[in-house]
C-alpha positions in Angstrom: 11.4 44.3 62.7 8.6 46.8 62.0 6.1 46.2 59.2 6.7 48.6 55.9 4.3 51.4 55.8 1.5 50.9 53.4 1.3 51.9 50.0 -1.4 54.9 49.3 -5.0 54.1 48.9 -7.7 55.4 46.2 -10.0 58.3 47.4 -12.8 55.7 47.6 -10.8 53.4 49.9 -10.0 56.4 52.2 -13.6 57.5 52.1 -14.7 54.0 53.3 -12.1 53.7 56.2 -13.2 57.2 57.5 -16.9 56.4 57.0 -16.5 53.5 59.7 -14.5 55.8 61.9 -17.4 58.4 61.4 -19.8 55.7 62.5 -18.0 54.5 65.6 -15.9 57.6 66.9 -17.6 58.9 70.1 -16.1 60.9 72.8 -14.7 64.1 71.3 -11.6 65.3 69.3 -8.9 63.5 71.8 -10.7 60.1 71.5 -10.9 60.6 67.7 -7.2 61.0 67.4 -7.0 57.7 69.6 -9.5 56.2 67.0 -7.2 57.4 64.1 -4.1 56.2 65.6 -5.4 52.7 66.3 -7.1 52.4 62.7 -4.3 54.2 60.6 -1.0 54.2 62.7 -1.3 50.4 64.4 -3.3 48.5 62.1 -2.7 50.1 58.6 0.6 51.5 58.9 -0.3 54.6 56.8 2.6 56.3 59.0 4.6 56.0 62.2 4.0 57.5 65.7 6.3 60.2 65.2 4.9 61.6 61.9 1.5 61.1 63.5 2.4 63.1 66.2 3.7 65.7 64.2 0.5 65.9 62.4 -1.4 66.3 65.5 0.7 69.0 66.6 0.5 70.7 63.4 -3.4 70.7 63.5 -3.5 72.0 67.0 -1.6 75.1 65.7 -4.3 75.7 63.2 -7.7 77.1 64.1 -10.9 74.7 63.6 -11.4 71.0 64.8 -8.0 69.5 65.2 -9.1 65.9 64.8 -11.0 66.6 61.5 -8.0 68.4 60.2 -5.9 65.5 61.1 -8.2 63.5 59.2 -8.1 65.7 56.3 -4.2 65.9 56.2 -4.2 61.8 56.4 -6.3 61.8 53.5 -4.4 64.5 51.8 -1.0 62.6 52.1 -2.6 59.1 51.1 -4.6 60.1 48.0 -4.3 63.9 47.1 -7.0 66.6 47.3 -9.6 64.0 46.3 -8.3 61.9 49.4 -8.7 64.9 52.0 -12.3 65.4 50.7 -13.0 61.7 51.0 -11.6 61.7 54.6 -13.6 64.5 55.4 -17.1 63.2 54.0 -16.7 59.8 55.4 -15.8 61.2 59.0 -18.1 63.9 59.0 -21.3 62.7 56.9 -23.0 60.2 59.6 -23.3 62.5 62.3 -24.2 65.2 60.1 -27.0 63.2 58.7 -28.2 62.0 62.3 -28.1 65.8 63.4 -30.1 67.1 60.3 -32.6 63.9 61.0 -33.0 65.3 64.5 -33.5 68.7 63.7 -36.3 67.4 60.9 -38.1 65.5 63.6 -37.5 67.6 66.4 -40.9 68.3 67.7 -41.3 64.5 68.1 -38.1 63.9 69.9 -38.5 62.1 73.1 -35.8 61.7 75.5 -33.5 59.9 73.3 -30.9 57.6 74.7 -31.2 56.2 78.2 -28.6 58.0 80.4 -26.6 54.6 80.9 -26.1 54.5 77.4 -24.3 57.7 77.2 -22.5 57.3 80.2 -21.3 53.9 78.5 -19.9 56.0 75.6 -18.1 58.3 78.0 -16.4 55.2 79.6 -15.4 54.1 76.4 -13.6 57.3 75.6 -11.5 56.7 79.0 -10.1 53.4 77.5 -9.6 54.8 73.8 -7.4 58.0 75.2 -5.6 55.6 77.7 -4.8 53.3 75.1 -3.4 56.1 72.9 -1.5 57.4 75.7 0.2 54.2 76.4 1.0 53.4 72.8 2.4 57.0 71.9 4.0 57.2 75.3 6.1 54.1 74.8 7.2 55.2 71.2 7.8 59.0 71.6 8.9 59.3 75.2 11.8 57.0 75.5 14.6 58.2 77.5 14.5 60.4 80.7 14.6 63.7 78.6 11.4 63.1 76.8 9.6 61.4 79.5 10.4 64.8 81.5 8.9 66.8 78.8 5.9 64.5 78.5 5.4 65.1 82.4 6.2 68.9 82.4 3.7 69.2 79.5 0.8 67.5 81.3 1.5 69.5 84.4 1.2 72.7 82.5 -1.7 71.5 81.1 -3.5 70.6 84.2 -2.3 73.9 86.2 -3.4 76.0 83.6 -6.2 74.8 81.7 -7.0 76.6 78.3 -6.9 76.2 74.6 -4.4 78.8 74.3 -2.3 77.1 76.9 -2.1 74.0 74.8 -0.6 75.9 71.9 2.2 77.6 74.4 2.9 74.0 75.7 3.4 72.7 72.1 5.4 75.6 71.5 7.5 75.1 74.5 7.9 71.4 73.8 9.3 72.2 70.3 11.7 74.9 71.7 13.2 72.3 74.2 13.2 69.6 71.9 15.5 71.8 69.6 17.8 72.7 72.7 17.9 69.7 74.6 17.2 66.6 72.4 19.1 65.0 69.5 17.5 64.7 66.1 16.1 61.2 65.9 16.9 59.1 62.7 14.2 60.3 60.1 11.5 57.5 59.5 10.9 56.6 56.0 8.0 58.3 54.6 5.2 56.2 53.5 5.5 54.7 49.9 3.9 57.1 47.2 2.8 59.8 49.8 1.3 62.3 47.8 2.6 65.9 48.9 0.8 68.7 47.4 2.8 71.4 45.5 3.6 74.9 46.8 1.6 76.7 44.2 -1.8 75.2 45.0 -0.8 75.6 48.7 -0.5 79.4 48.1 -3.8 79.4 46.1 -5.7 77.9 49.1 -4.2 80.3 51.6 -5.4 83.2 49.6 -8.5 82.0 49.3 -8.9 81.4 52.9 -7.9 84.9 53.3 -10.1 86.3 50.7 -13.2 84.5 52.1 -12.6 85.3 55.6 -12.5 89.5 54.8 -14.6 89.4 51.8 -17.7 87.4 53.1 -18.3 90.0 55.9 -18.5 92.9 53.3 -20.7 90.8 50.9 -22.9 89.8 53.6 -23.3 93.6 55.0 -24.2 94.8 51.7 -26.8 92.0 51.1 -29.9 91.2 52.8 -29.8 87.4 51.4 -30.0 85.1 54.5 -28.1 82.3 53.0 -25.0 84.6 52.2 -24.9 85.8 55.6 -25.3 82.3 57.0 -22.1 81.3 55.1 -20.5 84.4 56.3 -21.2 83.6 59.9 -20.3 80.0 59.9 -17.1 80.3 57.8 -16.0 83.1 60.3 -16.8 80.5 63.1 -14.7 78.1 61.7 -11.8 80.2 60.8 -11.6 82.0 64.1 -11.8 79.6 66.8 -8.8 77.5 68.6 -9.8 74.5 70.9 -12.3 72.3 69.0 -16.1 72.1 68.9 -17.1 73.0 72.4 -15.4 76.4 71.9 -17.1 77.1 68.5 -20.5 76.8 70.3 -20.6 80.4 71.9 -19.4 81.7 68.8 -22.3 80.1 66.8 -25.0 81.0 69.5 -23.9 84.5 69.2 -24.6 84.6 65.6 -27.8 82.4 65.2 -29.8 83.3 68.5 -29.8 87.0 68.6 -30.6 86.9 64.8 -33.7 84.9 65.4 -32.4 82.2 62.9 -32.5 79.6 65.8 -34.3 79.5 69.1 -32.2 79.3 72.3 -34.1 76.0 73.3 -33.6 74.7 69.9 -29.9 75.6 70.3 -29.6 73.7 73.5 -31.3 70.9 72.6 -29.3 70.5 69.4 -26.3 70.6 71.5 -27.7 67.9 73.8 -28.0 65.6 70.7 -24.5 66.4 69.3 -23.1 64.9 72.4 -24.8 61.6 71.7 -23.7 61.0 68.3 -20.2 59.9 66.8 -17.7 62.2 64.8 -16.9 65.8 65.1 -18.7 68.0 67.3 -18.5 71.0 64.2 -21.3 69.0 62.6 -23.5 70.6 65.2 -23.6 73.3 62.3 -25.6 71.1 60.1 -28.3 70.9 62.8 -28.3 74.7 63.4 -28.7 75.1 59.3 -31.5 72.3 59.2 -33.5 74.1 62.2 -33.0 77.8 61.2 -35.9 79.9 60.2 -35.2 81.2 56.7 -35.4 80.3 53.0 -33.1 77.7 53.2 -33.3 74.8 55.9 -34.0 71.4 56.2 -31.3 69.2 54.1 -30.3 72.3 52.0 -29.6 74.3 55.0 -27.9 72.0 57.0 -25.4 71.0 54.2 -24.7 74.7 53.4 -23.9 75.6 57.1 -21.8 72.2 57.3 -19.6 73.2 54.4 -19.1 76.6 55.6 -18.0 75.7 59.0 -15.5 73.1 57.7 -14.2 74.9 54.6 -11.5 77.1 56.6 -10.1 73.6 57.8 -9.9 72.3 54.5 -8.1 75.3 53.0 -5.8 75.6 56.0 -4.7 72.2 56.0 -3.9 72.1 52.2 -2.1 75.3 52.6 0.0 74.3 55.5 0.9 70.6 54.7 3.1 71.1 51.9 5.3 73.6 53.4 5.6 71.5 56.7 6.7 68.5 54.6 9.4 70.5 53.4 10.7 71.9 56.8 10.2 68.7 58.7 13.3 67.2 57.0 15.8 69.6 58.8 17.8 68.2 61.5 16.7 70.9 64.0 13.3 70.6 63.1 13.3 66.9 63.7 14.5 67.5 67.1 12.1 70.0 67.8 9.6 67.6 66.7 10.8 65.0 69.2 10.2 67.4 71.8 6.5 68.1 70.4 5.9 64.5 70.3 6.4 64.4 74.1 4.4 67.3 74.3 1.5 65.7 72.7 1.7 62.8 74.8 1.5 65.0 77.7 -1.5 66.9 76.4 -3.3 63.6 76.1 -2.3 62.4 79.5 -3.6 65.6 80.8 -6.8 65.3 78.9 -7.3 61.7 80.1 -7.2 62.8 83.7 -9.3 66.1 83.3 -12.3 66.4 81.6 -12.2 62.6 80.5 -11.9 60.7 83.8 -13.8 63.3 85.8 -16.8 63.1 83.4 -16.7 59.2 83.0 -15.8 57.5 86.4 -18.0 58.1 89.2 -17.4 54.7 91.1 -16.1 51.5 90.8 -18.5 50.0 88.2 -17.6 52.8 86.1 -13.7 52.0 86.7 -14.2 48.5 85.9 -16.0 48.9 82.7 -13.3 51.2 81.6 -10.6 48.7 82.4 -12.4 46.0 80.6 -12.6 48.2 77.7 -8.8 49.2 77.7 -8.1 45.4 78.0 -10.3 44.5 74.9 -8.4 47.6 73.1 -5.1 47.0 74.1 -4.7 43.3 74.7 -7.7 41.3 73.1 -7.4 43.6 70.0 -10.9 43.7 69.5 -12.3 46.3 66.8 -12.8 49.9 68.6 -16.5 49.9 66.8 -17.4 46.7 68.8 -16.0 47.9 72.3 -17.8 51.2 71.8 -21.1 49.2 71.2 -20.3 46.7 74.1 -19.7 49.8 76.6 -22.9 51.3 75.6 -24.8 48.2 76.0 -23.2 47.8 79.2 -23.8 51.1 80.5 -27.5 50.7 79.7 -27.9 47.2 81.5 -26.3 48.5 84.3 -27.9 51.8 84.6 -25.0 53.7 84.8 -25.1 57.6 85.0 -27.9 57.5 87.6 
């Protein structure tokens, strides 16, 4: 018998849970989704696999960083708007603080971590995503039809890789589920899950639109650089699909030609962002701290960090209440069954390319990845301990040379 879903937590409890995730979640957005699943679906039973896959799919359709938006949505469901803010703070602040600190000490920065440690962090990503595909596949791809949808989604992503194709594949999976699959028996909602009302949702959507179109007008009529920074980073967070790597060229086009950040500092910060846990969008904090202007350092870093993540918060708060109402329809449940299979296919494709190709260069890397997967899947070691172990082994073995 399945364990009952857990009762809601306080915002402080949500913050502490996501703070630990923010300190240990290396490997990019797909790996973050794996860490979230292990900590919140498997261990704490905040929600079931199907509901988690729905949230992942919903956030894939929204512009912005998908993993951070999933965290906000989970916090919103557990503890309301305060919970969404607590989840974002816990998951984001560790990497933001590290990158601001790096910006402040950029002139004294050495060659950072040994390449073997960084390679070990890439290898643990393979294990985390493999465990996620294994667990979600067993739950969401039962039967020939769902398994077929999973494989087709994987093939489409591999053959035509792009952020836009991910949205197309998820949409096709929803359509196939609606036409081809039976609506599953709806799982019980988490006890006391706090869904926001339609009124606040409309207000968040209105605020998102007003800022998206109003900030450029205000920035054009003003020469105040902090307002221009807010406009640039808010637009970048509003208009990008596909995660942190896609936002980088948008940010570079804003901050380098304007003379706010030198290209060498931009590239140095991008390299440092690969070595810290948490979302890549926190690169905005580095840019705000290192930029030349009246606001830099901690104040500039926090200003740009808030600006780039604000659209994600508003969109999640606007979309989730309406989604919670639509998902109870039988046809929508069938569509979401197809989406669940499609999400597993998307993760499987990502496991192959780029995660496997960037991490597994030979037998030693494969052996370490298999041991990490075994430790997560069967030994039930905590993810943070496996992350530290892989980083240490990578450094000792001299991987990546």
